[in-house]
C-alpha positions as CSV (number, residue, x, y, z in Angstrom):
1,X,162.5,65.4,100.2
2,X,159.3,66.5,101.9
3,X,156.9,68.6,99.9
4,X,156.4,72.0,101.5
5,X,152.8,73.0,102.2
6,X,151.8,76.6,101.4
7,X,149.7,78.4,103.9
8,X,147.2,79.1,101.2
9,X,146.7,75.4,100.8
10,X,145.8,74.8,104.4
11,X,142.1,74.3,105.3
12,X,140.7,77.1,107.3
13,X,140.1,76.1,110.9
14,X,136.5,76.3,112.0
15,X,135.8,75.6,115.6
16,X,132.1,75.0,114.9
17,X,133.1,71.6,113.4
18,X,134.2,70.5,116.9
19,X,131.2,71.7,118.9
20,X,129.0,68.6,118.3
21,X,128.0,67.8,121.9
22,X,126.8,69.7,124.9
23,X,130.0,68.6,126.7
24,X,132.1,70.0,123.9
25,X,130.3,73.3,124.1
26,X,130.4,73.5,127.8
27,X,134.2,72.8,127.8
28,X,134.8,75.4,125.1
29,X,132.8,78.1,126.9
30,X,134.5,77.3,130.2
31,X,138.0,77.7,128.7
32,X,136.9,81.0,127.1
33,X,135.4,82.2,130.4
34,X,138.8,81.6,132.1
35,X,140.3,84.3,129.9
36,X,138.1,86.9,131.6
37,X,137.5,88.7,128.3
38,X,133.9,89.7,127.5
39,X,134.7,90.1,123.8
40,X,136.2,86.6,123.6
41,X,133.0,85.2,125.3
42,X,130.8,87.0,122.8
43,X,132.8,85.6,119.9
44,X,132.7,82.1,121.5
45,X,128.9,82.3,122.0
46,X,128.7,83.4,118.3
47,X,130.7,80.3,117.3
48,X,128.4,78.0,119.3
49,X,125.3,79.7,118.0
50,X,126.6,79.1,114.4
51,X,127.3,75.5,115.2
52,X,123.7,75.0,116.6
53,X,122.0,77.2,113.9
54,X,121.8,80.9,114.3
55,X,118.1,81.1,113.3
56,X,117.1,78.5,116.0
57,X,119.1,80.3,118.7
58,X,117.7,83.6,117.7
59,X,114.2,82.2,118.0
60,X,114.8,80.5,121.3
61,X,116.5,83.6,122.8
62,X,113.9,86.0,121.6
63,X,116.4,88.1,119.7
64,X,116.4,88.7,116.0
65,X,119.1,87.0,113.9
66,X,120.5,90.4,113.1
67,X,120.7,91.5,116.7
68,X,122.3,88.1,117.6
69,X,124.9,88.5,114.9
70,X,125.7,92.1,116.1
71,X,125.9,91.1,119.7
72,X,128.1,88.0,119.2
73,X,130.6,89.3,116.6
74,X,134.3,89.5,117.6
75,X,135.3,92.5,119.7
76,X,131.9,93.3,121.1
77,X,130.8,93.4,124.7
78,X,127.2,92.3,124.9
79,X,125.0,92.9,127.9
80,X,124.8,90.3,130.6
81,X,121.1,89.9,129.7
82,X,122.0,89.0,126.1
83,X,124.6,86.5,127.3
84,X,122.1,84.9,129.6
85,X,119.4,84.6,126.9
86,X,121.9,83.1,124.4
87,X,123.2,80.6,127.0
88,X,119.6,79.6,127.9
89,X,118.8,79.1,124.2
90,X,121.9,76.9,123.9
91,X,120.8,74.9,127.0
92,X,123.8,76.2,128.9
93,X,124.2,78.2,132.1
94,X,127.0,80.2,133.6
95,X,128.1,79.0,137.0
96,X,130.0,80.7,139.8
97,X,132.5,78.8,141.8
98,X,135.2,79.7,144.3
99,X,138.5,80.7,142.6
100,X,141.4,78.4,143.3
């Protein structure tokens, strides 16, 4: 008989463990952008910033770490300027293309 696994025994999923390359990050952010949800994008950018190092991204973006944490927490809607600054700090850019 198979041993049942309790939910409490499962390892907590952390997306930052899978964001090792620029291609991984670009694909992740592209999928999130397709959801058309500003809060989901903020949360995803927060995940990427944590994967890259929040202090480094804060310094490169010109934002304080505290401001970055506040802007990129789940269920927030950061300003476009903040999104642009974080994307630039990550070496990413948002691109517009015709819808299919």
